All heavy atoms as TSV, in Angstrom:
chain	resi	resn	atom	element	x	y	z
A	1	MET	N	N	0.861	-1.173	0.000
A	1	MET	CA	C	0.000	0.000	0.000
A	1	MET	C	C	0.908	1.237	0.000
A	1	MET	O	O	1.790	1.352	0.834
A	1	MET	CB	C	-0.898	-0.034	1.251
A	1	MET	CG	C	-1.832	1.146	1.335
A	1	MET	SD	S	-2.917	1.167	2.797
A	1	MET	CE	C	-3.928	-0.258	2.534
A	2	ASN	N	N	0.673	2.163	-0.928
A	2	ASN	CA	C	1.499	3.373	-0.948
A	2	ASN	C	C	1.020	4.363	0.116
A	2	ASN	O	O	0.005	4.169	0.762
A	2	ASN	CB	C	1.535	4.000	-2.343
A	2	ASN	CG	C	0.182	4.539	-2.779
A	2	ASN	OD1	O	-0.568	5.056	-1.972
A	2	ASN	ND2	N	-0.118	4.415	-4.048
A	3	ARG	N	N	1.782	5.405	0.276
A	3	ARG	CA	C	1.516	6.376	1.353
A	3	ARG	C	C	0.161	7.058	1.210
A	3	ARG	O	O	-0.554	7.245	2.186
A	3	ARG	CB	C	2.640	7.406	1.359
A	3	ARG	CG	C	2.671	8.233	2.597
A	3	ARG	CD	C	3.988	8.906	2.706
A	3	ARG	NE	N	3.807	10.322	2.518
A	3	ARG	CZ	C	4.787	11.180	2.472
A	3	ARG	NH1	N	6.014	10.779	2.560
A	3	ARG	NH2	N	4.558	12.458	2.322
A	4	VAL	N	N	-0.192	7.412	-0.007
A	4	VAL	CA	C	-1.486	8.081	-0.230
A	4	VAL	C	C	-2.628	7.120	0.083
A	4	VAL	O	O	-3.608	7.501	0.732
A	4	VAL	CB	C	-1.584	8.602	-1.679
A	4	VAL	CG1	C	-2.970	9.128	-1.974
A	4	VAL	CG2	C	-0.525	9.658	-1.932
A	5	SER	N	N	-2.512	5.866	-0.324
A	5	SER	CA	C	-3.557	4.875	-0.035
A	5	SER	C	C	-3.678	4.640	1.462
A	5	SER	O	O	-4.785	4.506	1.985
A	5	SER	CB	C	-3.251	3.533	-0.692
A	5	SER	OG	O	-2.940	3.659	-2.025
A	6	ALA	N	N	-2.557	4.583	2.150
A	6	ALA	CA	C	-2.569	4.375	3.597
A	6	ALA	C	C	-3.245	5.547	4.298
A	6	ALA	O	O	-4.030	5.353	5.232
A	6	ALA	CB	C	-1.149	4.181	4.116
A	7	MET	N	N	-2.943	6.758	3.841
A	7	MET	CA	C	-3.556	7.937	4.445
A	7	MET	C	C	-5.064	7.935	4.205
A	7	MET	O	O	-5.846	8.190	5.109
A	7	MET	CB	C	-2.940	9.218	3.881
A	7	MET	CG	C	-3.508	10.480	4.499
A	7	MET	SD	S	-2.698	11.983	3.961
A	7	MET	CE	C	-3.242	12.075	2.275
A	8	GLN	N	N	-5.480	7.610	2.988
A	8	GLN	CA	C	-6.909	7.580	2.678
A	8	GLN	C	C	-7.605	6.505	3.492
A	8	GLN	O	O	-8.714	6.714	3.993
A	8	GLN	CB	C	-7.147	7.357	1.189
A	8	GLN	CG	C	-8.604	7.499	0.793
A	8	GLN	CD	C	-9.164	8.874	1.115
A	8	GLN	OE1	O	-8.584	9.879	0.750
A	8	GLN	NE2	N	-10.289	8.913	1.810
A	9	ALA	N	N	-6.967	5.350	3.667
A	9	ALA	CA	C	-7.550	4.271	4.464
A	9	ALA	C	C	-7.725	4.719	5.918
A	9	ALA	O	O	-8.752	4.439	6.543
A	9	ALA	CB	C	-6.679	3.027	4.389
A	10	ALA	N	N	-6.736	5.434	6.454
A	10	ALA	CA	C	-6.825	5.930	7.832
A	10	ALA	C	C	-7.955	6.942	7.963
A	10	ALA	O	O	-8.726	6.910	8.932
A	10	ALA	CB	C	-5.495	6.543	8.251
A	11	ILE	N	N	-8.065	7.842	7.003
A	11	ILE	CA	C	-9.129	8.850	7.029
A	11	ILE	C	C	-10.495	8.175	6.938
A	11	ILE	O	O	-11.424	8.519	7.675
A	11	ILE	CB	C	-8.935	9.872	5.890
A	11	ILE	CG1	C	-7.703	10.725	6.178
A	11	ILE	CG2	C	-10.181	10.737	5.704
A	11	ILE	CD1	C	-7.259	11.563	5.009
A	12	ASP	N	N	-10.639	7.193	6.058
A	12	ASP	CA	C	-11.912	6.474	5.925
A	12	ASP	C	C	-12.275	5.758	7.221
A	12	ASP	O	O	-13.437	5.744	7.623
A	12	ASP	CB	C	-11.846	5.475	4.771
A	12	ASP	CG	C	-11.774	6.161	3.419
A	12	ASP	OD1	O	-12.102	7.365	3.330
A	12	ASP	OD2	O	-11.372	5.485	2.449
A	13	GLU	N	N	-11.284	5.172	7.886
A	13	GLU	CA	C	-11.545	4.476	9.151
A	13	GLU	C	C	-12.008	5.458	10.225
A	13	GLU	O	O	-12.947	5.175	10.975
A	13	GLU	CB	C	-10.285	3.754	9.624
A	13	GLU	CG	C	-10.499	2.971	10.891
A	13	GLU	CD	C	-9.265	2.202	11.318
A	13	GLU	OE1	O	-8.357	1.997	10.492
A	13	GLU	OE2	O	-9.218	1.804	12.494
A	14	ILE	N	N	-11.389	6.617	10.275
A	14	ILE	CA	C	-11.790	7.633	11.257
A	14	ILE	C	C	-13.213	8.100	10.977
A	14	ILE	O	O	-14.029	8.222	11.895
A	14	ILE	CB	C	-10.804	8.816	11.242
A	14	ILE	CG1	C	-9.462	8.364	11.823
A	14	ILE	CG2	C	-11.364	10.009	12.028
A	14	ILE	CD1	C	-8.328	9.336	11.575
A	15	ARG	N	N	-13.538	8.353	9.717
A	15	ARG	CA	C	-14.901	8.774	9.365
A	15	ARG	C	C	-15.925	7.732	9.801
A	15	ARG	O	O	-16.976	8.063	10.342
A	15	ARG	CB	C	-15.006	9.003	7.867
A	15	ARG	CG	C	-14.350	10.246	7.401
A	15	ARG	CD	C	-14.585	10.456	5.916
A	15	ARG	NE	N	-13.942	11.667	5.504
A	15	ARG	CZ	C	-13.169	11.777	4.443
A	15	ARG	NH1	N	-12.953	10.742	3.662
A	15	ARG	NH2	N	-12.613	12.922	4.128
A	16	THR	N	N	-15.614	6.473	9.545
A	16	THR	CA	C	-16.517	5.391	9.930
A	16	THR	C	C	-16.707	5.361	11.436
A	16	THR	O	O	-17.835	5.249	11.931
A	16	THR	CB	C	-15.971	4.039	9.439
A	16	THR	OG1	O	-15.871	4.081	8.017
A	16	THR	CG2	C	-16.877	2.893	9.854
A	17	LYS	N	N	-15.620	5.476	12.183
A	17	LYS	CA	C	-15.715	5.437	13.640
A	17	LYS	C	C	-16.509	6.621	14.176
A	17	LYS	O	O	-17.275	6.478	15.121
A	17	LYS	CB	C	-14.328	5.393	14.262
A	17	LYS	CG	C	-13.674	4.045	14.065
A	17	LYS	CD	C	-12.338	3.957	14.727
A	17	LYS	CE	C	-11.773	2.569	14.472
A	17	LYS	NZ	N	-10.601	2.279	15.245
A	18	ILE	N	N	-16.353	7.790	13.572
A	18	ILE	CA	C	-17.115	8.964	14.005
A	18	ILE	C	C	-18.600	8.733	13.773
A	18	ILE	O	O	-19.432	9.007	14.628
A	18	ILE	CB	C	-16.630	10.235	13.285
A	18	ILE	CG1	C	-15.276	10.658	13.851
A	18	ILE	CG2	C	-17.647	11.363	13.435
A	18	ILE	CD1	C	-14.644	11.802	13.104
A	19	ARG	N	N	-18.948	8.207	12.613
A	19	ARG	CA	C	-20.367	7.985	12.298
A	19	ARG	C	C	-20.984	6.890	13.165
A	19	ARG	O	O	-22.183	6.895	13.410
A	19	ARG	CB	C	-20.517	7.650	10.820
A	19	ARG	CG	C	-20.272	8.863	9.955
A	19	ARG	CD	C	-20.604	8.591	8.499
A	19	ARG	NE	N	-20.349	9.764	7.729
A	19	ARG	CZ	C	-19.335	9.903	6.878
A	19	ARG	NH1	N	-18.496	8.922	6.679
A	19	ARG	NH2	N	-19.159	11.024	6.210
A	20	GLU	N	N	-20.179	5.936	13.617
A	20	GLU	CA	C	-20.681	4.848	14.443
A	20	GLU	C	C	-20.894	5.275	15.894
A	20	GLU	O	O	-21.583	4.586	16.638
A	20	GLU	CB	C	-19.715	3.659	14.402
A	20	GLU	CG	C	-19.701	2.951	13.071
A	20	GLU	CD	C	-18.618	1.891	12.985
A	20	GLU	OE1	O	-17.802	1.771	13.924
A	20	GLU	OE2	O	-18.595	1.189	11.968
A	21	ARG	N	N	-20.302	6.380	16.298
A	21	ARG	CA	C	-20.441	6.842	17.676
A	21	ARG	C	C	-21.893	7.196	17.959
A	21	ARG	O	O	-22.632	7.618	17.077
A	21	ARG	CB	C	-19.565	8.074	17.939
A	21	ARG	CG	C	-18.093	7.821	17.866
A	21	ARG	CD	C	-17.586	7.066	19.025
A	21	ARG	NE	N	-17.948	7.782	20.243
A	21	ARG	CZ	C	-17.572	7.423	21.435
A	21	ARG	NH1	N	-16.837	6.376	21.593
A	21	ARG	NH2	N	-17.919	8.115	22.483
A	22	ASP	N	N	-22.278	7.060	19.183
A	22	ASP	CA	C	-23.644	7.369	19.579
A	22	ASP	C	C	-23.690	8.764	20.203
A	22	ASP	O	O	-24.180	8.947	21.305
A	22	ASP	CB	C	-24.133	6.308	20.567
A	22	ASP	CG	C	-25.640	6.340	20.722
A	22	ASP	OD1	O	-26.321	6.900	19.848
A	22	ASP	OD2	O	-26.126	5.816	21.725
A	23	TRP	N	N	-23.125	9.734	19.497
A	23	TRP	CA	C	-23.125	11.101	19.998
A	23	TRP	C	C	-24.484	11.739	19.780
A	23	TRP	O	O	-25.209	11.405	18.849
A	23	TRP	CB	C	-22.081	11.942	19.262
A	23	TRP	CG	C	-20.677	11.654	19.650
A	23	TRP	CD1	C	-20.212	11.214	20.844
A	23	TRP	CD2	C	-19.523	11.798	18.820
A	23	TRP	NE1	N	-18.854	11.073	20.819
A	23	TRP	CE2	C	-18.403	11.432	19.584
A	23	TRP	CE3	C	-19.331	12.210	17.515
A	23	TRP	CZ2	C	-17.111	11.466	19.091
A	23	TRP	CZ3	C	-18.044	12.242	17.011
A	23	TRP	CH2	C	-16.956	11.874	17.803
A	24	VAL	N	N	-24.793	12.669	20.647
A	24	VAL	CA	C	-26.011	13.459	20.484
A	24	VAL	C	C	-25.602	14.927	20.519
A	24	VAL	O	O	-24.567	15.277	21.106
A	24	VAL	CB	C	-27.052	13.153	21.586
A	24	VAL	CG1	C	-27.556	11.729	21.474
A	24	VAL	CG2	C	-26.492	13.408	22.966
A	25	PRO	N	N	-26.379	15.803	19.885
A	25	PRO	CA	C	-26.027	17.224	19.919
A	25	PRO	C	C	-25.861	17.702	21.362
A	25	PRO	O	O	-26.641	17.349	22.246
A	25	PRO	CB	C	-27.223	17.896	19.248
A	25	PRO	CG	C	-27.748	16.842	18.327
A	25	PRO	CD	C	-27.554	15.545	19.075
A	26	GLY	N	N	-24.819	18.470	21.578
A	26	GLY	CA	C	-24.529	18.988	22.907
A	26	GLY	C	C	-23.439	18.226	23.634
A	26	GLY	O	O	-22.905	18.700	24.627
A	27	ASP	N	N	-23.093	17.030	23.161
A	27	ASP	CA	C	-21.983	16.303	23.768
A	27	ASP	C	C	-20.696	17.094	23.568
A	27	ASP	O	O	-20.484	17.681	22.506
A	27	ASP	CB	C	-21.808	14.922	23.133
A	27	ASP	CG	C	-22.862	13.931	23.570
A	27	ASP	OD1	O	-23.626	14.253	24.490
A	27	ASP	OD2	O	-22.903	12.843	22.986
A	28	PRO	N	N	-19.832	17.141	24.581
A	28	PRO	CA	C	-18.575	17.883	24.425
A	28	PRO	C	C	-17.605	17.121	23.528
A	28	PRO	O	O	-17.023	16.130	23.939
A	28	PRO	CB	C	-18.049	17.994	25.853
A	28	PRO	CG	C	-18.649	16.833	26.559
A	28	PRO	CD	C	-19.974	16.577	25.902
A	29	ALA	N	N	-17.501	17.550	22.290
A	29	ALA	CA	C	-16.585	16.916	21.342
A	29	ALA	C	C	-16.291	17.908	20.222
A	29	ALA	O	O	-16.863	17.844	19.155
A	29	ALA	CB	C	-17.183	15.637	20.782
A	30	ASP	N	N	-15.419	18.854	20.495
A	30	ASP	CA	C	-15.012	19.819	19.482
A	30	ASP	C	C	-13.602	19.444	19.039
A	30	ASP	O	O	-12.666	19.504	19.840
A	30	ASP	CB	C	-15.017	21.238	20.030
A	30	ASP	CG	C	-16.412	21.705	20.414
A	30	ASP	OD1	O	-17.386	21.173	19.849
A	30	ASP	OD2	O	-16.518	22.600	21.261
A	31	LEU	N	N	-13.459	19.025	17.791
A	31	LEU	CA	C	-12.148	18.631	17.311
A	31	LEU	C	C	-12.090	18.705	15.801
A	31	LEU	O	O	-13.106	18.755	15.123
A	31	LEU	CB	C	-11.794	17.217	17.786
A	31	LEU	CG	C	-12.762	16.111	17.377
A	31	LEU	CD1	C	-12.069	15.135	16.454
A	31	LEU	CD2	C	-13.257	15.410	18.620
A	32	VAL	N	N	-10.875	18.718	15.301
A	32	VAL	CA	C	-10.623	18.675	13.863
A	32	VAL	C	C	-9.703	17.494	13.628
A	32	VAL	O	O	-8.681	17.348	14.291
A	32	VAL	CB	C	-9.958	19.969	13.351
A	32	VAL	CG1	C	-9.628	19.856	11.872
A	32	VAL	CG2	C	-10.838	21.171	13.615
A	33	ILE	N	N	-10.068	16.630	12.698
A	33	ILE	CA	C	-9.261	15.476	12.348
A	33	ILE	C	C	-8.648	15.759	10.986
A	33	ILE	O	O	-9.355	16.039	10.020
A	33	ILE	CB	C	-10.126	14.205	12.294
A	33	ILE	CG1	C	-10.819	13.989	13.637
A	33	ILE	CG2	C	-9.282	13.009	11.890
A	33	ILE	CD1	C	-11.917	12.964	13.602
A	34	LEU	N	N	-7.327	15.738	10.927
A	34	LEU	CA	C	-6.654	15.994	9.663
A	34	LEU	C	C	-5.400	15.156	9.559
A	34	LEU	O	O	-4.937	14.596	10.539
A	34	LEU	CB	C	-6.326	17.484	9.503
A	34	LEU	CG	C	-5.692	18.190	10.698
A	34	LEU	CD1	C	-4.204	18.231	10.553
A	34	LEU	CD2	C	-6.270	19.566	10.784
A	35	SER	N	N	-4.902	15.050	8.354
A	35	SER	CA	C	-3.732	14.212	8.120
A	35	SER	C	C	-2.480	15.059	8.010
A	35	SER	O	O	-2.533	16.246	7.714
A	35	SER	CB	C	-3.931	13.402	6.842
A	35	SER	OG	O	-4.111	14.277	5.748
A	36	GLY	N	N	-1.344	14.427	8.266
A	36	GLY	CA	C	-0.057	15.086	8.131
A	36	GLY	C	C	1.049	14.166	8.600
A	36	GLY	O	O	0.828	13.295	9.441
A	37	GLU	N	N	2.212	14.347	8.034
A	37	GLU	CA	C	3.341	13.516	8.439
A	37	GLU	C	C	3.771	13.841	9.864
A	37	GLU	O	O	4.227	12.974	10.601
A	37	GLU	CB	C	4.509	13.704	7.483
A	37	GLU	CG	C	4.251	13.104	6.119
A	37	GLU	CD	C	5.450	13.225	5.203
A	37	GLU	OE1	O	6.592	13.131	5.692
A	37	GLU	OE2	O	5.228	13.422	4.007
A	38	THR	N	N	3.636	15.103	10.248
A	38	THR	CA	C	3.944	15.543	11.603
A	38	THR	C	C	2.861	16.531	12.021
A	38	THR	O	O	2.086	17.008	11.187
A	38	THR	CB	C	5.317	16.254	11.677
A	38	THR	OG1	O	5.242	17.466	10.913
A	38	THR	CG2	C	6.442	15.375	11.153
A	39	VAL	N	N	2.826	16.857	13.290
A	39	VAL	CA	C	1.855	17.852	13.764
A	39	VAL	C	C	2.099	19.176	13.053
A	39	VAL	O	O	1.166	19.841	12.588
A	39	VAL	CB	C	1.953	18.026	15.297
A	39	VAL	CG1	C	1.088	19.182	15.764
A	39	VAL	CG2	C	1.561	16.736	16.004
A	40	THR	N	N	3.352	19.561	12.936
A	40	THR	CA	C	3.698	20.821	12.278
A	40	THR	C	C	3.215	20.836	10.836
A	40	THR	O	O	2.617	21.816	10.384
A	40	THR	CB	C	5.215	21.072	12.339
A	40	THR	OG1	O	5.622	21.056	13.708
A	40	THR	CG2	C	5.583	22.398	11.700
A	41	SER	N	N	3.470	19.754	10.099
A	41	SER	CA	C	3.043	19.737	8.692
A	41	SER	C	C	1.524	19.760	8.578
A	41	SER	O	O	0.971	20.389	7.677
A	41	SER	CB	C	3.621	18.530	7.961
A	41	SER	OG	O	3.035	17.333	8.394
A	42	ALA	N	N	0.830	19.099	9.492
A	42	ALA	CA	C	-0.637	19.111	9.458
A	42	ALA	C	C	-1.180	20.517	9.661
A	42	ALA	O	O	-2.138	20.926	9.014
A	42	ALA	CB	C	-1.194	18.169	10.525
A	43	VAL	N	N	-0.544	21.276	10.548
A	43	VAL	CA	C	-0.995	22.644	10.819
A	43	VAL	C	C	-0.568	23.589	9.699
A	43	VAL	O	O	-1.363	24.397	9.219
A	43	VAL	CB	C	-0.459	23.129	12.182
A	43	VAL	CG1	C	-0.762	24.604	12.392
A	43	VAL	CG2	C	-1.050	22.297	13.308
A	44	MET	N	N	0.671	23.483	9.268
A	44	MET	CA	C	1.195	24.414	8.267
A	44	MET	C	C	0.613	24.165	6.875
A	44	MET	O	O	0.348	25.105	6.142
A	44	MET	CB	C	2.722	24.331	8.205
A	44	MET	CG	C	3.402	24.756	9.502
A	44	MET	SD	S	3.080	26.469	9.945
A	44	MET	CE	C	4.023	27.309	8.706
A	45	ASP	N	N	0.419	22.904	6.508
A	45	ASP	CA	C	-0.063	22.581	5.158
A	45	ASP	C	C	-1.572	22.762	5.023
A	45	ASP	O	O	-2.084	22.872	3.923
A	45	ASP	CB	C	0.301	21.141	4.786
A	45	ASP	CG	C	1.800	20.947	4.693
A	45	ASP	OD1	O	2.536	21.943	4.575
A	45	ASP	OD2	O	2.230	19.777	4.751
A	46	ARG	N	N	-2.278	22.786	6.139
A	46	ARG	CA	C	-3.739	22.913	6.165
A	46	ARG	C	C	-4.401	21.997	5.137
A	46	ARG	O	O	-4.992	22.450	4.162
A	46	ARG	CB	C	-4.156	24.361	5.944
A	46	ARG	CG	C	-3.728	25.249	7.080
A	46	ARG	CD	C	-4.122	26.657	6.854
A	46	ARG	NE	N	-3.274	27.213	5.807
A	46	ARG	CZ	C	-3.542	28.307	5.121
A	46	ARG	NH1	N	-4.629	28.965	5.352
A	46	ARG	NH2	N	-2.727	28.745	4.200
A	47	PRO	N	N	-4.297	20.682	5.352
A	47	PRO	CA	C	-4.851	19.746	4.367
A	47	PRO	C	C	-6.351	19.921	4.191
A	47	PRO	O	O	-7.073	20.263	5.125
A	47	PRO	CB	C	-4.521	18.369	4.964
A	47	PRO	CG	C	-4.280	18.620	6.402
A	47	PRO	CD	C	-3.761	20.020	6.517
A	48	TYR	N	N	-6.808	19.702	2.982
A	48	TYR	CA	C	-8.219	19.886	2.632
A	48	TYR	C	C	-9.073	18.732	3.162
A	48	TYR	O	O	-10.230	18.911	3.471
A	48	TYR	CB	C	-8.345	19.988	1.115
A	48	TYR	CG	C	-9.730	20.336	0.649
A	48	TYR	CD1	C	-10.254	21.607	0.867
A	48	TYR	CD2	C	-10.514	19.404	0.000
A	48	TYR	CE1	C	-11.527	21.936	0.444
A	48	TYR	CE2	C	-11.790	19.721	-0.423
A	48	TYR	CZ	C	-12.294	20.988	-0.202
A	48	TYR	OH	O	-13.560	21.305	-0.622
A	49	ASP	N	N	-8.478	17.542	3.240
A	49	ASP	CA	C	-9.233	16.368	3.677
A	49	ASP	C	C	-9.281	16.308	5.202
A	49	ASP	O	O	-8.513	15.638	5.846
A	49	ASP	CB	C	-8.647	15.082	3.100
A	49	ASP	CG	C	-7.179	14.903	3.442
A	49	ASP	OD1	O	-6.531	15.889	3.834
A	49	ASP	OD2	O	-6.692	13.771	3.314
A	50	ARG	N	N	-10.204	17.058	5.771
A	50	ARG	CA	C	-10.326	17.094	7.222
A	50	ARG	C	C	-11.800	16.995	7.620
A	50	ARG	O	O	-12.690	17.253	6.823
A	50	ARG	CB	C	-9.696	18.359	7.792
A	50	ARG	CG	C	-10.332	19.635	7.311
A	50	ARG	CD	C	-9.622	20.849	7.909
A	50	ARG	NE	N	-10.074	22.050	7.275
A	50	ARG	CZ	C	-9.364	22.786	6.437
A	50	ARG	NH1	N	-8.137	22.423	6.141
A	50	ARG	NH2	N	-9.857	23.868	5.913
A	51	ILE	N	N	-11.995	16.602	8.867
A	51	ILE	CA	C	-13.331	16.470	9.428
A	51	ILE	C	C	-13.413	17.380	10.643
A	51	ILE	O	O	-12.506	17.386	11.470
A	51	ILE	CB	C	-13.606	15.014	9.850
A	51	ILE	CG1	C	-13.484	14.077	8.643
A	51	ILE	CG2	C	-14.988	14.883	10.498
A	51	ILE	CD1	C	-13.512	12.610	9.015
A	52	VAL	N	N	-14.479	18.160	10.735
A	52	VAL	CA	C	-14.667	19.060	11.865
A	52	VAL	C	C	-15.858	18.562	12.674
A	52	VAL	O	O	-16.953	18.384	12.137
A	52	VAL	CB	C	-14.908	20.512	11.401
A	52	VAL	CG1	C	-15.113	21.431	12.599
A	52	VAL	CG2	C	-13.758	20.995	10.534
A	53	VAL	N	N	-15.616	18.330	13.972
A	53	VAL	CA	C	-16.662	17.888	14.888
A	53	VAL	C	C	-16.892	19.006	15.891
A	53	VAL	O	O	-15.950	19.517	16.490
A	53	VAL	CB	C	-16.243	16.595	15.624
A	53	VAL	CG1	C	-17.322	16.161	16.597
A	53	VAL	CG2	C	-15.935	15.486	14.625
A	54	HIS	N	N	-18.154	19.398	16.043
A	54	HIS	CA	C	-18.504	20.459	16.984
A	54	HIS	C	C	-19.707	20.002	17.801
A	54	HIS	O	O	-20.729	19.607	17.232
A	54	HIS	CB	C	-18.814	21.750	16.231
A	54	HIS	CG	C	-19.158	22.898	17.122
A	54	HIS	ND1	N	-18.251	23.480	17.961
A	54	HIS	CD2	C	-20.324	23.545	17.301
A	54	HIS	CE1	C	-18.839	24.456	18.620
A	54	HIS	NE2	N	-20.100	24.515	18.242
A	55	HIS	N	N	-19.572	20.043	19.104
A	55	HIS	CA	C	-20.635	19.593	20.012
A	55	HIS	C	C	-21.105	18.185	19.683
A	55	HIS	O	O	-22.299	17.886	19.692
A	55	HIS	CB	C	-21.822	20.544	20.007
A	55	HIS	CG	C	-21.538	21.848	20.666
A	55	HIS	ND1	N	-21.380	21.974	22.033
A	55	HIS	CD2	C	-21.340	23.080	20.147
A	55	HIS	CE1	C	-21.115	23.230	22.319
A	55	HIS	NE2	N	-21.081	23.924	21.188
A	56	GLY	N	N	-20.146	17.309	19.333
A	56	GLY	CA	C	-20.485	15.909	19.111
A	56	GLY	C	C	-21.055	15.579	17.755
A	56	GLY	O	O	-21.478	14.459	17.522
A	57	ARG	N	N	-21.074	16.542	16.842
A	57	ARG	CA	C	-21.617	16.298	15.506
A	57	ARG	C	C	-20.582	16.642	14.445
A	57	ARG	O	O	-19.866	17.629	14.569
A	57	ARG	CB	C	-22.847	17.178	15.256
A	57	ARG	CG	C	-24.042	16.798	16.074
A	57	ARG	CD	C	-25.266	17.645	15.764
A	57	ARG	NE	N	-25.354	18.052	14.374
A	57	ARG	CZ	C	-25.805	19.245	13.974
A	57	ARG	NH1	N	-26.191	20.135	14.857
A	57	ARG	NH2	N	-25.861	19.529	12.694
A	58	VAL	N	N	-20.529	15.854	13.383
A	58	VAL	CA	C	-19.685	16.211	12.246
A	58	VAL	C	C	-20.381	17.378	11.556
A	58	VAL	O	O	-21.521	17.266	11.108
A	58	VAL	CB	C	-19.520	15.026	11.259
A	58	VAL	CG1	C	-18.734	15.454	10.042
A	58	VAL	CG2	C	-18.833	13.846	11.953
A	59	VAL	N	N	-19.712	18.543	11.538
A	59	VAL	CA	C	-20.328	19.730	10.950
A	59	VAL	C	C	-19.714	20.104	9.603
A	59	VAL	O	O	-20.295	20.867	8.848
A	59	VAL	CB	C	-20.257	20.936	11.918
A	59	VAL	CG1	C	-21.090	20.664	13.157
A	59	VAL	CG2	C	-18.832	21.267	12.290
A	60	ALA	N	N	-18.530	19.556	9.310
A	60	ALA	CA	C	-17.909	19.822	8.020
A	60	ALA	C	C	-16.994	18.656	7.668
A	60	ALA	O	O	-16.383	18.054	8.536
A	60	ALA	CB	C	-17.106	21.116	8.057
A	61	GLU	N	N	-16.938	18.381	6.381
A	61	GLU	CA	C	-16.070	17.314	5.893
A	61	GLU	C	C	-15.534	17.722	4.524
A	61	GLU	O	O	-16.306	18.085	3.646
A	61	GLU	CB	C	-16.884	16.026	5.799
A	61	GLU	CG	C	-16.053	14.799	5.633
A	61	GLU	CD	C	-16.890	13.513	5.801
A	61	GLU	OE1	O	-17.932	13.536	6.469
A	61	GLU	OE2	O	-16.482	12.513	5.237
A	62	ASN	N	N	-14.212	17.722	4.407
A	62	ASN	CA	C	-13.547	18.114	3.160
A	62	ASN	C	C	-13.989	19.486	2.671
A	62	ASN	O	O	-14.200	19.703	1.481
A	62	ASN	CB	C	-13.776	17.058	2.069
A	62	ASN	CG	C	-13.177	15.730	2.437
A	62	ASN	OD1	O	-12.133	15.673	3.087
A	62	ASN	ND2	N	-13.841	14.662	2.063
A	63	GLY	N	N	-14.149	20.406	3.597
A	63	GLY	CA	C	-14.487	21.780	3.242
A	63	GLY	C	C	-15.964	22.026	2.980
A	63	GLY	O	O	-16.360	23.120	2.606
A	64	VAL	N	N	-16.793	21.014	3.195
A	64	VAL	CA	C	-18.232	21.143	2.943
A	64	VAL	C	C	-18.969	21.077	4.273
A	64	VAL	O	O	-18.805	20.128	5.037
A	64	VAL	CB	C	-18.736	20.021	2.013
A	64	VAL	CG1	C	-20.238	20.122	1.808
A	64	VAL	CG2	C	-18.003	20.047	0.691
A	65	LEU	N	N	-19.794	22.102	4.543
A	65	LEU	CA	C	-20.613	22.090	5.751
A	65	LEU	C	C	-21.713	21.054	5.613
A	65	LEU	O	O	-22.303	20.912	4.554
A	65	LEU	CB	C	-21.227	23.474	6.008
A	65	LEU	CG	C	-20.265	24.584	6.375
A	65	LEU	CD1	C	-20.989	25.917	6.448
A	65	LEU	CD2	C	-19.572	24.269	7.698
A	66	MET	N	N	-21.995	20.368	6.689
A	66	MET	CA	C	-23.027	19.325	6.667
A	66	MET	C	C	-24.366	19.927	7.019
A	66	MET	O	O	-24.512	20.843	7.676
A	66	MET	CB	C	-22.695	18.203	7.640
A	66	MET	CG	C	-21.347	17.610	7.403
A	66	MET	SD	S	-21.183	17.053	5.734
A	66	MET	CE	C	-20.672	15.413	5.976
């Protein structure tokens, strides 16, 4: 598996796990899931393939508001 395929597989697994969670609106879960070789590269490169969770709900994915 090449690096891009591995990254996509990891992102897909995270998306699946987020959707399987039994979160309800108002649960404390504000986070952004993004890829990067290091923390610095993830922040500096600002990858487009990211998931934004706010109050326990996925509110944006790959730059698209849900």
